[in-house]
C-alpha positions as CSV (number, residue, x, y, z in Angstrom):
1,M,30.3,-3.9,24.0
2,S,27.3,-5.5,22.4
3,E,24.8,-7.2,24.7
4,K,25.3,-10.9,25.0
5,I,22.5,-12.9,23.4
6,E,20.9,-15.6,25.5
7,Y,19.6,-18.8,24.0
8,R,17.0,-21.5,24.7
9,V,17.4,-25.0,23.3
10,E,14.6,-26.4,21.1
11,K,14.4,-29.8,19.5
12,D,12.7,-31.1,16.4
13,S,13.0,-34.3,14.4
14,I,16.4,-33.1,13.0
15,G,17.9,-32.5,16.4
16,S,18.6,-29.7,18.9
17,K,19.3,-26.1,18.1
18,D,20.0,-22.9,20.0
19,V,17.2,-20.3,19.4
20,P,17.6,-16.7,20.7
21,E,15.7,-16.5,24.0
22,D,13.7,-13.4,23.3
23,V,12.2,-14.4,19.9
24,Y,8.8,-15.9,19.2
25,Y,9.9,-18.1,16.3
26,G,11.3,-21.6,17.1
27,V,13.6,-24.2,15.8
28,Q,11.8,-25.0,12.6
29,S,11.5,-21.4,11.6
30,L,15.2,-20.9,12.3
31,R,16.3,-23.9,10.2
32,A,14.1,-22.6,7.3
33,A,15.7,-19.1,7.5
34,E,19.1,-20.7,7.3
35,N,18.2,-23.0,4.4
36,F,16.3,-20.6,2.3
37,H,18.1,-17.3,2.0
38,I,16.8,-16.7,-1.5
39,T,15.3,-13.3,-2.0
40,G,16.5,-11.6,1.1
41,L,12.9,-10.4,1.6
42,N,10.3,-11.1,4.3
43,M,7.0,-12.7,3.9
44,H,4.3,-10.4,2.6
45,P,2.5,-8.9,5.6
46,E,-0.9,-9.8,4.2
47,I,-0.1,-13.6,4.1
48,I,1.1,-13.3,7.7
49,N,-2.3,-11.8,8.5
50,S,-4.1,-14.5,6.5
51,L,-2.2,-17.2,8.5
52,A,-3.3,-15.5,11.7
53,Y,-6.9,-15.5,10.6
54,I,-6.7,-19.2,9.8
55,K,-5.1,-20.1,13.1
56,K,-7.6,-18.1,15.0
57,A,-10.5,-19.7,13.2
58,A,-9.0,-23.2,13.8
59,A,-8.6,-22.5,17.5
60,I,-12.2,-21.3,17.8
61,T,-13.4,-24.3,15.9
62,N,-11.4,-26.8,17.9
63,C,-12.6,-25.2,21.1
64,E,-16.3,-25.4,19.9
65,I,-16.0,-29.2,19.3
66,N,-14.0,-29.7,22.6
67,L,-10.7,-30.6,21.0
68,L,-8.9,-27.7,22.5
69,D,-9.0,-26.4,26.1
70,K,-10.7,-23.0,26.2
71,K,-7.8,-21.3,28.0
72,I,-5.4,-22.5,25.3
73,A,-7.8,-21.5,22.6
74,D,-8.3,-18.1,24.0
75,A,-4.5,-17.6,24.3
76,I,-4.1,-18.6,20.7
77,V,-6.8,-16.3,19.6
78,K,-5.3,-13.4,21.5
79,A,-1.9,-14.1,19.9
80,C,-3.5,-14.1,16.5
81,D,-5.2,-10.8,17.2
82,E,-1.9,-9.3,18.2
83,I,-0.5,-10.4,14.8
84,L,-3.5,-8.9,13.0
85,A,-2.8,-5.7,14.9
86,G,0.7,-5.6,13.4
87,Q,2.6,-7.1,16.2
88,H,5.2,-9.9,16.0
89,H,5.6,-9.6,12.2
90,E,9.4,-9.3,12.6
91,D,9.4,-12.9,13.9
92,F,8.2,-14.2,10.6
93,I,11.7,-14.8,9.3
94,V,11.4,-17.4,6.5
95,D,12.1,-16.4,2.9
96,P,9.0,-16.1,0.6
97,I,10.7,-18.6,-1.8
98,Q,11.2,-21.9,0.1
99,G,11.2,-25.6,-0.4
100,G,8.6,-27.8,1.3
101,A,5.3,-26.5,-0.2
102,G,5.1,-23.8,2.5
103,T,5.7,-26.0,5.6
104,S,8.3,-23.5,6.7
105,I,5.9,-20.5,6.8
106,N,3.2,-22.6,8.3
107,M,5.5,-23.7,11.1
108,N,6.8,-20.1,11.5
109,A,3.2,-19.1,12.2
110,N,2.6,-22.0,14.5
111,E,5.7,-21.3,16.5
112,V,5.2,-17.6,16.8
113,I,1.6,-18.0,17.9
114,A,2.4,-20.9,20.3
115,N,5.2,-19.0,22.0
116,R,3.1,-15.8,22.4
117,A,0.2,-17.9,23.7
118,I,2.6,-19.6,26.2
119,E,3.6,-16.1,27.5
120,L,0.0,-15.1,27.8
121,L,-0.6,-18.1,29.9
122,G,2.4,-17.2,32.2
123,G,4.9,-19.6,30.7
124,Q,8.3,-19.2,29.1
125,K,8.9,-19.3,25.4
126,G,9.8,-22.7,24.2
127,D,7.8,-24.6,26.9
128,Y,5.6,-26.4,24.4
129,S,4.1,-28.5,27.1
130,I,1.8,-25.5,27.7
131,V,0.9,-24.7,24.0
132,H,2.4,-26.8,21.3
133,P,2.9,-25.5,17.7
134,N,1.7,-28.7,16.1
135,D,-0.7,-30.3,18.6
136,H,-2.6,-27.1,19.5
137,V,-2.0,-24.3,17.0
138,N,-2.0,-26.6,14.0
139,C,-4.7,-28.9,15.3
140,G,-6.9,-30.3,12.5
141,Q,-4.7,-28.7,9.9
142,S,-1.9,-29.4,7.4
143,T,0.4,-27.1,5.5
144,N,-1.4,-28.5,2.5
145,D,-4.7,-26.9,3.3
146,V,-3.4,-23.9,5.4
147,I,-1.0,-22.5,2.8
148,P,-3.4,-22.6,-0.3
149,T,-6.0,-21.0,1.9
150,A,-3.6,-18.3,3.0
151,G,-2.6,-17.7,-0.6
152,K,-6.2,-17.3,-1.7
153,M,-7.1,-15.0,1.2
154,T,-4.1,-12.8,0.6
155,S,-4.8,-12.7,-3.2
156,L,-8.3,-11.5,-2.5
157,R,-7.2,-8.7,-0.2
158,L,-4.6,-7.5,-2.6
159,L,-6.9,-7.8,-5.6
160,Q,-9.4,-5.6,-3.8
161,N,-6.8,-2.8,-3.6
162,L,-5.9,-3.3,-7.3
163,K,-9.6,-3.1,-8.2
164,K,-9.9,0.1,-6.3
165,E,-7.1,1.7,-8.3
166,L,-8.5,0.4,-11.6
167,L,-11.9,1.9,-10.8
168,R,-10.1,5.2,-10.2
169,L,-8.3,4.8,-13.6
170,H,-11.6,4.0,-15.3
171,A,-13.1,7.2,-13.8
172,A,-10.2,9.3,-14.9
173,F,-10.3,8.0,-18.5
174,S,-14.1,8.6,-18.6
175,E,-13.6,12.2,-17.4
176,K,-11.0,12.8,-20.1
177,A,-13.3,11.2,-22.7
178,E,-15.9,13.9,-21.9
179,E,-13.3,16.7,-21.8
180,F,-11.8,15.7,-25.1
181,D,-15.0,14.7,-26.9
182,H,-14.9,17.7,-29.2
183,V,-11.2,17.3,-30.2
184,I,-10.8,15.9,-33.7
185,K,-7.6,14.1,-34.4
186,M,-6.2,11.6,-37.0
187,G,-6.8,8.0,-36.3
188,R,-4.0,5.6,-37.2
189,T,-3.7,2.0,-38.1
190,Q,-0.3,0.2,-38.5
191,M,1.3,3.6,-37.6
192,Q,-0.1,5.1,-40.8
193,D,-2.9,7.8,-41.2
194,A,-6.3,6.2,-41.3
195,V,-9.5,8.2,-40.7
196,P,-10.4,10.9,-38.2
197,I,-11.4,10.0,-34.7
198,R,-12.2,12.2,-31.7
199,L,-9.7,12.2,-28.9
200,G,-12.6,11.7,-26.5
201,Q,-13.5,8.5,-28.4
202,E,-10.0,7.1,-27.8
203,F,-10.1,7.8,-24.1
204,K,-13.6,6.4,-23.9
205,A,-12.2,3.2,-25.4
206,Y,-9.5,3.2,-22.8
207,S,-12.1,3.4,-20.0
208,V,-14.1,0.5,-21.6
209,A,-11.0,-1.7,-21.8
210,V,-10.2,-1.0,-18.1
211,M,-13.7,-1.9,-17.1
212,R,-13.5,-5.1,-19.0
213,D,-10.3,-6.0,-17.1
214,I,-12.1,-5.2,-13.8
215,R,-14.9,-7.6,-14.7
216,R,-12.5,-10.3,-15.8
217,M,-10.7,-9.9,-12.5
218,D,-14.0,-10.2,-10.6
219,I,-14.6,-13.6,-12.2
220,A,-11.1,-14.8,-11.3
221,M,-11.5,-13.5,-7.8
222,D,-14.5,-15.8,-7.3
223,E,-12.2,-18.8,-7.7
224,M,-10.2,-17.5,-4.7
225,R,-13.2,-18.0,-2.5
226,S,-13.2,-21.8,-2.7
227,L,-11.0,-23.3,0.0
228,N,-9.6,-26.7,0.8
229,M,-9.6,-26.1,4.6
230,G,-10.4,-29.4,6.3
231,G,-8.8,-31.4,3.6
232,T,-5.5,-31.6,5.6
233,A,-2.7,-33.5,4.0
234,I,-4.1,-34.6,0.6
235,G,-7.7,-33.7,0.7
236,T,-9.0,-36.7,2.5
237,G,-9.4,-34.9,5.8
238,I,-7.2,-37.2,7.8
239,N,-6.8,-36.1,11.5
240,A,-9.6,-33.6,11.1
241,D,-12.7,-34.1,13.1
242,E,-15.9,-34.3,11.2
243,A,-17.4,-31.4,13.1
244,Y,-14.3,-29.4,12.5
245,L,-14.5,-30.1,8.8
246,K,-18.0,-28.6,8.7
247,R,-17.3,-25.6,10.8
248,I,-13.8,-24.4,9.8
249,V,-14.7,-22.5,6.6
250,P,-17.8,-20.7,8.1
251,N,-15.7,-19.7,11.1
252,L,-12.9,-18.5,8.9
253,S,-15.4,-16.4,6.9
254,E,-16.7,-14.9,10.2
255,V,-13.4,-14.0,11.7
256,S,-11.9,-12.6,8.5
257,G,-15.0,-10.8,7.3
258,M,-14.6,-12.5,3.9
259,D,-17.0,-14.8,2.1
260,F,-15.6,-18.3,1.6
261,I,-17.0,-21.7,0.6
262,Q,-15.5,-25.1,1.1
263,A,-14.4,-26.7,-2.1
264,F,-16.7,-29.2,-3.6
265,D,-13.9,-31.7,-3.9
266,L,-11.1,-31.2,-1.3
267,I,-8.8,-33.6,-3.1
268,D,-9.0,-31.7,-6.4
269,S,-8.6,-28.4,-4.5
270,T,-5.5,-29.7,-2.8
271,Q,-3.9,-31.2,-6.0
272,N,-4.6,-28.4,-8.4
273,L,-3.5,-24.7,-8.4
274,D,-5.2,-23.6,-11.6
275,P,-7.3,-21.0,-9.8
276,F,-4.0,-19.1,-9.2
277,V,-3.2,-19.4,-12.9
278,S,-6.6,-18.0,-13.7
279,V,-6.1,-15.0,-11.4
280,S,-2.6,-14.4,-12.8
281,G,-4.0,-14.6,-16.3
282,A,-6.6,-11.8,-15.5
283,I,-3.8,-9.7,-14.0
284,K,-1.6,-10.3,-17.1
285,A,-4.5,-9.3,-19.4
286,C,-5.0,-6.1,-17.4
287,A,-1.2,-5.4,-17.6
288,V,-1.2,-5.9,-21.3
289,T,-4.2,-3.4,-21.7
290,L,-2.4,-0.8,-19.5
291,S,0.9,-1.2,-21.3
292,K,-0.8,-0.7,-24.7
293,I,-2.5,2.4,-23.4
294,A,0.8,3.7,-22.1
295,N,2.3,3.1,-25.5
296,D,-0.5,5.2,-27.1
297,L,0.1,8.1,-24.7
298,R,3.8,8.1,-25.3
299,L,3.2,8.2,-29.1
300,M,0.5,10.9,-29.0
301,S,2.7,13.1,-26.7
302,S,5.9,12.4,-28.7
303,G,8.1,15.3,-29.8
304,P,7.0,17.8,-28.9
305,R,8.3,19.6,-32.0
306,A,9.2,16.6,-34.1
307,G,6.6,14.1,-33.1
308,F,2.8,13.8,-33.0
309,H,2.4,16.3,-30.1
310,E,-1.4,15.8,-30.0
311,I,-1.5,15.6,-26.2
312,N,0.6,16.9,-23.4
313,L,1.6,14.6,-20.5
314,P,2.3,16.3,-17.1
315,A,5.9,17.1,-16.7
316,K,7.1,15.2,-13.6
317,Q,10.9,15.3,-13.7
318,N,13.9,16.2,-15.8
319,G,14.4,13.7,-18.7
320,S,18.1,14.0,-19.3
321,S,21.3,14.7,-17.5
322,I,22.8,16.1,-20.7
323,M,19.9,17.6,-22.7
324,P,18.4,20.7,-21.1
325,G,14.7,21.0,-21.1
326,K,14.0,17.4,-22.1
327,V,11.0,15.8,-20.3
328,N,10.3,12.1,-20.7
329,P,7.1,10.2,-20.3
330,V,8.3,8.5,-17.2
331,I,4.9,7.5,-15.8
332,P,3.8,5.6,-18.9
333,E,7.3,4.1,-19.0
334,V,6.9,2.7,-15.5
335,V,3.5,1.2,-16.4
336,N,5.2,-0.5,-19.3
337,Q,7.9,-1.9,-17.1
338,V,5.5,-3.2,-14.5
339,A,3.5,-4.9,-17.3
340,F,6.7,-6.7,-18.6
341,N,7.3,-8.0,-15.1
342,V,3.7,-9.1,-14.6
343,I,3.9,-11.0,-17.9
344,G,7.1,-12.7,-16.7
345,N,5.5,-13.6,-13.4
346,D,2.6,-15.1,-15.1
347,M,4.9,-17.5,-17.0
348,T,6.5,-18.5,-13.7
349,I,3.1,-19.1,-12.1
350,T,1.9,-21.1,-15.1
351,M,5.0,-23.4,-15.0
352,A,4.8,-23.8,-11.2
353,A,1.1,-24.8,-11.3
354,E,1.9,-27.3,-14.1
355,A,4.7,-28.8,-12.1
356,G,2.6,-30.4,-9.4
357,Q,2.6,-34.2,-9.0
358,L,-0.2,-36.4,-7.8
359,E,-1.8,-35.2,-4.6
360,L,0.1,-32.0,-4.0
361,N,1.9,-29.1,-5.7
362,A,5.0,-28.2,-3.9
363,F,5.6,-24.9,-5.6
364,E,3.0,-22.6,-4.0
365,P,5.8,-20.4,-2.5
366,I,7.0,-19.2,-5.9
367,I,3.4,-18.9,-7.1
368,F,2.5,-16.6,-4.2
369,Y,5.8,-14.6,-4.4
370,C,5.1,-13.8,-8.1
371,L,1.4,-13.4,-7.8
372,F,1.6,-11.0,-4.8
373,Q,4.3,-9.0,-6.5
374,S,2.2,-8.7,-9.7
375,I,-0.9,-7.5,-7.9
376,D,1.0,-5.1,-5.7
377,T,3.2,-3.6,-8.4
378,L,0.3,-3.3,-10.8
379,A,-1.8,-1.5,-8.2
380,Y,1.1,0.9,-7.4
381,A,1.6,1.5,-11.2
382,V,-2.1,2.3,-11.7
383,E,-2.1,4.6,-8.7
384,T,0.8,6.7,-10.1
385,F,-0.7,6.4,-13.7
386,V,-3.9,8.1,-12.4
387,D,-2.4,10.7,-10.1
388,N,0.7,11.7,-12.0
389,C,-0.3,11.2,-15.6
390,V,-3.9,10.7,-16.7
391,V,-5.7,13.4,-14.7
392,G,-3.2,16.0,-16.0
393,I,-3.3,15.2,-19.7
394,T,-4.2,18.1,-21.9
395,A,-5.0,18.2,-25.6
396,N,-3.3,20.3,-28.3
397,E,-6.5,20.9,-30.3
398,E,-5.0,23.0,-33.1
399,R,-2.3,20.5,-33.7
400,C,-4.8,17.7,-33.9
401,R,-7.0,19.5,-36.3
402,Y,-4.0,20.5,-38.5
403,L,-3.0,16.9,-38.8
404,V,-6.5,15.9,-39.8
405,E,-7.0,18.6,-42.4
406,N,-3.6,17.9,-44.0
407,S,-3.8,14.2,-44.0
408,V,-4.7,12.1,-47.1
409,G,-6.6,9.8,-44.7
410,I,-9.8,11.7,-45.2
411,I,-9.9,10.5,-48.8
412,T,-11.7,7.4,-47.4
413,A,-14.8,9.5,-46.9
414,I,-14.6,10.7,-50.6
415,C,-14.3,7.2,-51.9
416,P,-18.1,6.5,-52.1
417,H,-18.7,9.6,-54.1
418,V,-15.8,9.5,-56.7
419,G,-15.0,5.8,-56.8
420,Y,-12.0,3.9,-55.3
421,Q,-9.6,4.4,-58.2
422,K,-10.2,8.1,-58.5
423,A,-9.9,8.5,-54.7
424,A,-6.6,6.5,-54.8
425,D,-5.2,8.8,-57.5
426,I,-6.1,11.9,-55.5
427,A,-4.4,10.5,-52.5
428,K,-1.2,9.7,-54.4
429,R,-1.1,13.2,-55.9
430,A,-1.8,14.8,-52.5
431,M,1.2,13.0,-51.0
432,K,3.4,13.8,-53.9
433,S,2.5,17.5,-54.3
434,G,1.8,18.4,-50.8
435,D,-1.6,19.8,-51.8
436,S,-4.6,19.0,-49.6
437,V,-7.2,16.5,-50.7
438,R,-9.8,19.2,-50.6
439,E,-7.8,21.4,-52.9
440,L,-7.3,18.7,-55.5
441,I,-11.0,17.6,-55.4
442,L,-12.2,21.2,-56.0
443,K,-9.5,21.8,-58.7
444,E,-10.9,18.8,-60.7
445,N,-14.5,19.8,-60.0
446,L,-15.3,16.4,-58.7
447,L,-17.4,17.7,-55.8
448,T,-18.7,21.1,-54.8
449,E,-17.5,23.1,-51.8
450,A,-20.8,22.4,-50.0
451,E,-20.6,18.7,-50.7
452,L,-17.1,18.5,-49.4
453,D,-18.1,20.4,-46.3
454,E,-20.7,17.7,-45.6
455,I,-18.6,14.8,-46.5
456,L,-15.4,16.0,-44.8
457,N,-17.1,17.2,-41.6
458,P,-14.7,15.5,-39.2
459,V,-17.2,15.2,-36.5
460,Q,-19.6,13.3,-38.8
461,M,-16.8,11.1,-39.9
462,T,-16.3,9.9,-36.4
463,E,-19.9,8.9,-35.8
464,P,-20.5,5.2,-36.7
465,G,-23.2,4.3,-39.1
466,I,-23.4,7.6,-40.9
467,S,-21.8,7.8,-44.4
468,G,-21.0,11.0,-46.3
469,K,-23.7,10.1,-48.9
470,E,-26.3,9.8,-46.2
471,L,-25.3,13.2,-44.9
472,L,-25.8,14.7,-48.3
473,K,-29.3,13.2,-48.5
474,K,-30.2,14.8,-45.1
475,D,-30.6,18.2,-46.8
């Protein structure tokens, strides 16, 4: 027989409700869990931690200004520290997507912290005469300054992890750039042969693009450091003591180990969520960069017999249940798919930020759900991209050189010496006959062997600012 569940009765403005006796959440959390079974997921652990930091800083601040009894403040701080140590997370039961601009998750935090503080003071869960979720844990606060602050704190922590992975990717591309610097291959524009390029130059460009995304993200992250804490309901600071207003952000910075500033205009910071759009935009731009690079790697490794086959990607798993020996570029493919999802999330974030009215935007829950998912999944995608793909890429040097030497794309270097029309004629004949450009140039005595060696030196053709004519003058 299953053990009988004991209940305690809690009341709110809606009425009375039975709450399991042994849980730390309360009546408002339980109502929210019943109303918003949307994703079937729990709140992100980092936003739970962010809420604990906020409630801890608020308790310390309210104690400093004599608005909270020290015993109650110490119990609240202890409860918050336990949450930060990983305890009680199972009592955060509300769905990430919820109505009410985040009131449900704020009250979930208030109730869990209050009930644990009550226990620490020797009371029974639900006896809010000892520690009250609103009067004590939420003192000087509103959902409307707590939740945006928790979202920004969480975003910053997750972005730091993403940045760490992107720096690893930048380093991996830089190492491959050096390793492949001597490998000549055919450059392509619009999927057609263009002019030669070194494989190392391509990978160097990838590293530069990734670093640009990191810097763009750094700028967006700075917007996450400006908080509306102290603004309470609509940014006017109602019910917040003036001393609390001055101390809460410095105290939050201290307890969290993060650098925050109070927003210049608390009303603006409460009304507008464009900083989250900015961060999402930076993440989207990064996802686009990575997806484009993944596309390149899939193309360059295509075949192997009937494709470009200029590089080899590490073989990670069987590619087919019916075709023996087939190996697919599964790691670049997952990077592509994560990028698609990030782009979709960015649209949701954009529309949710636009949908606010007057003094508040009610749609922070969906913004945070999408933003945290974008940051997390992109970080995981970059991690596997580095470890299971980029570091193991090898070059097929002979194949790359063969494609260069048998391409009509090198005719571009001949053009300054024989004229555009003659060069175009040679290119057409080479494509039709299958003869190489070199063979046709020599056959018509347009240039000497020595001149061609200089002009068609593929390494020289990949150095910007040096034309074939200048190379001939060097002698």
